[in-house]
C-alpha positions, 0 to 999 in steps of 0.5 A: 928193729923193735922186735929183734930183742924180744925175739932174741930173748925168746930164743935164749930162753928156749935154749936155756929151757932146752939145756935144763931138759937135757941136763935133767934127763942126763941126771935121771939117766945116771940115777937110774943107771946107778940104781940098776947097777947097784941092785945087780952088783949087790945081787951077784955078790950076795948070791956068791956069798949065799952059795959059799956058806949055804945060807941066805945073805944080803950085800950092801955096796960102798961107793958108787955102783957106776964106778964099781961097774967100770972098774969091776972092783968094789972098794967095800962091801958089807954082808949081813944076815939075820940067820935063818936056815942053811941049805941042809936045814941047820940053823944059820948064823947071823952075819955082819961081815965087811969086805974090801977090794971086791973083784967082781969081774971074773964070774964070782967075787973075790975079796982082798980082805974079810973081817966081821962076825958070825953069831950063833943064837942060843935058840939055834944051839938049843934046837940042834942040841935037842934034835941030836939027843940019844934014846938011852935012859940017861939021855932022856933023863938029862934033856937039854932044856936051855942054853943061856949065854953067860957073858961074865963067865965067858961060857954058855950055861947049859940046863940039863933036866932037873938035876944039873947044869954044864958050861961050854967054853969057846977056845980058839987056837991056830985059827980054829974054834972048839967048845970045851964042856966043863962041870958036865955031870948029872948025879955024879955021872959023866954026861954022854958025849952026844948030849952036848954033841949037837951044839959042838957040831953046829959050831964046827959045821959053821966054821967048816962052811967058811969060804977058803981063806977065812979063819977064826980070830976069836970067840966070845959069848954075849947076850946074843949068843956065841959070836965068832970073830972072823978074818981072811985075805984073798977070800973067794965067794962062790 
């Protein structure tokens, strides 16, 4: 009789320890599953986005990956990129894009809505402008030496040779973006079209690579370069 109570205490302690072990193992399993699913889902969405725009992209999932896997829908995803190059070797924009209600269950990714920015740096635009210059005498004399953001003027200031500067003004109309040259003359002569055409074509190619359903809602010049504001609905990635 005297040993019954200590034995019951030992059995109770054993059951408690066993229960705690089971709980800990379950927690570890859930955490491991969360990390595994998050990595897989983010990689799949990033691959779809990268394929769609032709440039490297990272994805960050909002909320629990386990719930996303169960529902096959992510409440929100953030796409980011520091730039780099596209599949064709052209400079790629830096991205900061938010997606909502992302369907991940059809072999690709479809977002109910998209908003964010794509930023082309002045270095990227200068590299393309330099590569696209012609071989004629005027083009050689009017080499693009620098493209500098001028936020106060809302323009990109272009330094041309030792003689002049021009400005590129971003304009948005009906969901499309264009760059309008202003004061583009050297020694009284109009600049050849291909001199600034590289920068203009880079912007156009960036817009052309946007997934279907995405339009340009605005554009502005900041210290970082040309910021293209984007929005879209029912956007298919990949």
